[in-house]
C-alpha positions in Angstrom: 0.0 0.0 0.0 2.8 2.4 0.8 4.1 1.9 -2.8 1.0 3.7 -4.0 1.8 6.9 -2.1 3.7 9.4 -4.3 5.8 12.1 -2.8 5.9 14.9 -5.3 8.5 17.7 -5.1 7.8 20.8 -7.3 10.5 22.9 -8.8 13.1 22.1 -6.1 16.0 24.5 -6.3 18.6 22.7 -4.1 19.7 19.2 -5.2 20.6 18.3 -1.7 17.0 18.7 -0.6 16.0 16.0 -3.1 18.5 13.6 -1.6 17.3 14.5 2.0 13.7 14.0 1.0 14.5 10.6 -0.5 16.2 9.6 2.8 13.2 10.9 4.8 10.9 8.8 2.6 12.9 5.6 2.9 13.1 5.8 6.7 9.2 5.7 6.7 8.9 2.9 4.1 7.9 5.2 1.1 9.7 4.8 -2.2 7.7 6.6 -5.0 9.4 10.0 -5.6 8.3 12.3 -8.4 10.2 15.5 -9.3 8.4 18.2 -11.1 10.7 20.5 -13.2 13.6 20.6 -10.7 15.9 23.5 -11.2 18.8 21.0 -11.4 18.6 17.2 -11.7 19.8 15.0 -8.8 23.5 15.1 -8.6 26.4 14.0 -6.3 25.1 16.2 -3.5 21.7 14.5 -3.8 23.3 11.1 -3.6 25.4 12.1 -0.6 22.4 13.4 1.4 20.3 10.4 0.4 22.7 8.2 2.3 21.2 4.7 2.1 18.2 5.8 0.1 20.0 5.8 -3.2 17.5 3.4 -4.7 14.6 5.9 -4.0 16.7 8.6 -5.7 17.7 6.5 -8.6 14.0 5.5 -9.3 12.7 9.0 -9.0 10.4 10.0 -11.9 11.1 13.5 -13.4 8.2 15.3 -15.2 7.6 18.8 -16.5 4.3 19.6 -14.8 2.3 18.8 -11.7 -0.5 17.5 -13.9 1.9 14.8 -15.2 3.0 13.9 -11.6 -0.5 13.3 -10.3 -1.8 11.5 -13.4 -3.7 8.4 -12.3 -4.1 9.6 -8.7 -7.5 9.5 -7.0 -6.4 11.8 -4.2 -4.0 14.7 -4.2 -2.9 16.6 -1.0 -0.9 19.8 -1.3 1.2 21.3 1.5 0.2 24.8 2.3 0.1 27.5 4.9 -3.4 28.3 6.1 -5.1 31.0 4.0 -7.7 33.4 5.4 -8.9 34.5 2.0 -9.9 31.6 -0.2 -9.4 28.5 1.9 -9.4 25.0 0.5 -10.5 21.9 2.5 -7.8 21.5 5.1 -6.3 18.5 6.8 -4.0 18.3 9.8 -0.8 16.3 9.5 -2.5 13.4 11.3 -5.6 13.6 9.2 -3.4 13.7 6.1 -1.7 10.4 7.1 -5.0 8.7 7.6 -6.6 10.0 4.4 -3.6 8.9 2.2 -3.4 5.4 3.7 -7.2 5.0 3.5 -7.3 5.7 -0.2 -4.0 4.2 -1.3 -5.7 0.8 -1.2 -7.8 1.8 -4.2 -5.5 3.9 -6.4 -2.3 5.9 -6.4 -2.4 9.0 -4.2 0.0 12.0 -4.1 1.4 14.3 -1.4 2.8 17.4 -3.0 5.5 19.7 -1.7 6.2 23.1 -3.1 9.3 25.3 -3.7 11.7 26.0 -0.9 11.2 29.8 -1.1 7.5 30.2 -1.9 5.7 26.8 -1.9 3.1 25.9 -4.4 1.5 28.3 -6.8 -2.3 29.0 -6.7 -2.8 27.0 -9.8 -0.9 24.0 -8.3 -2.8 24.2 -5.1 -6.1 24.2 -7.0 -5.1 20.8 -8.5 -5.2 19.3 -5.0 -8.3 17.8 -3.3 -7.1 18.9 0.1 -4.4 21.1 1.6 -2.4 20.0 4.6 -0.8 22.4 7.2 1.8 21.2 9.7 0.9 22.8 13.1 4.3 24.0 14.0 5.2 26.6 16.6 3.3 29.7 15.4 6.2 31.9 16.6 8.6 30.1 14.3 6.8 27.8 11.9 9.5 27.6 9.2 10.3 24.0 8.2 12.8 23.1 5.6 11.7 20.9 2.8 13.2 17.6 4.1 11.8 18.3 7.6 8.3 18.8 6.1 8.7 15.6 4.1 9.9 13.7 7.2 7.0 14.9 9.3 4.3 14.0 6.9 5.9 10.7 5.9 6.0 9.8 9.6 2.3 10.4 9.9 1.7 8.2 6.9 3.7 5.4 8.5 2.0 5.7 11.8 -1.4 5.4 10.1 -0.2 2.5 8.1 1.0 0.6 11.2 -2.2 1.4 13.0 -4.2 -0.1 10.1 -2.0 -3.2 10.1 -2.8 -3.9 13.7 -6.5 -3.0 13.5 -9.3 -5.6 12.9 -10.2 -5.9 9.3 -13.2 -3.8 8.3 -14.8 -4.1 4.8 -14.1 -0.8 3.0 -17.0 1.3 1.9 -17.6 1.1 -1.9 -16.7 4.6 -3.0 -15.0 5.3 -6.2 -13.5 8.7 -6.7 -12.5 10.2 -10.0 -8.8 10.5 -10.9 -7.0 13.8 -11.0 -7.2 14.0 -14.8 -10.9 13.2 -14.8 -11.5 16.2 -12.5 -9.3 18.3 -14.7 -11.4 17.5 -17.8 -14.6 18.2 -15.8 -13.4 21.6 -14.7 -12.4 22.5 -18.3 -15.8 21.3 -19.5 -17.6 23.3 -16.8 -15.6 26.5 -17.7 -16.4 26.0 -21.4 -20.1 25.5 -20.8 -20.2 28.6 -18.5 -18.5 30.6 -21.2 -21.0 29.4 -23.9 -24.0 30.3 -21.7 -22.5 33.8 -20.9 -22.2 33.1 -17.2 -18.5 33.9 -17.3 -16.5 35.8 -19.8 -13.9 34.0 -21.8 -10.3 34.8 -20.6 -11.9 36.8 -17.7 -13.5 34.2 -15.5 -12.6 36.1 -12.3 -12.7 33.9 -9.2 -15.8 32.0 -10.2 -14.0 28.9 -11.4 -11.7 28.9 -8.3 -14.7 29.0 -6.0 -16.5 26.3 -8.0 -13.4 24.1 -7.8 -13.2 24.7 -4.1 -16.9 23.8 -3.7 -16.6 20.5 -5.6 -13.3 19.6 -3.8 -15.1 20.2 -0.5 -18.0 18.0 -1.6 -15.5 15.3 -2.8 -17.4 14.1 -5.9 -17.6 10.3 -6.5 -17.1 9.0 -10.0 -20.7 8.4 -10.6 -21.7 11.9 -9.5 -19.0 13.4 -11.7 -20.4 11.4 -14.7 -23.9 12.8 -13.9 -22.5 16.4 -13.9 -20.7 15.8 -17.2 -24.0 14.5 -18.6 -25.8 17.7 -17.4 -23.1 19.9 -19.0 -23.4 17.9 -22.3 -27.1 18.5 -22.3 -26.7 22.2 -21.7 -24.1 22.4 -24.5 -26.5 20.6 -26.8 -29.2 23.1 -26.1 -26.9 26.1 -26.4 -25.7 25.0 -29.8 -29.1 24.7 -31.3 
């Protein structure tokens, strides 16, 4: 199950942090590392700081965009500071560990970490189902990348061990759409709203962001998403008459 949990590092600027993150992962039993557009590819410094986790580093998958890194994932959690403006559904570190291990039994899941200096962009955060915030000391809450990876991977491992020792419970039959299915739905929704004149093309304002937040909070199941796609298709058909 832990093999289905992807650790995704976005646009990492220091190669040593990639190696340290690989080491943090391996100590907690995780092995699936994705690198999104790193400033520099892993090098000797990465290998040195990876220590005994050279295999995790060697098998890391490098892609150009976050969309590629989360392809095939049914759950995506992005690391973020709490926002008082347009908040996304939030998880604590502990809740994050439970959520990832719960759903990794069904499909790949991803835990996404942003840039060392400014984290994830708004667009990248909007690709996530949930955001997770590590409740560090509010007077000094700055965690380096490897420390953040270690903290959340620890929570994943603790949740995994808890489930191993718990009595078996038949999982509820819920099928959630993959990241790319949600992406296609949001594009379809935006296109339909443009055609009906509800939003202006190239000037959607914050409407689409708020709608994404609403659907993420509701956590659509695959069947529900298919119903909504059908509704949009019927609106498109009427609009094109």
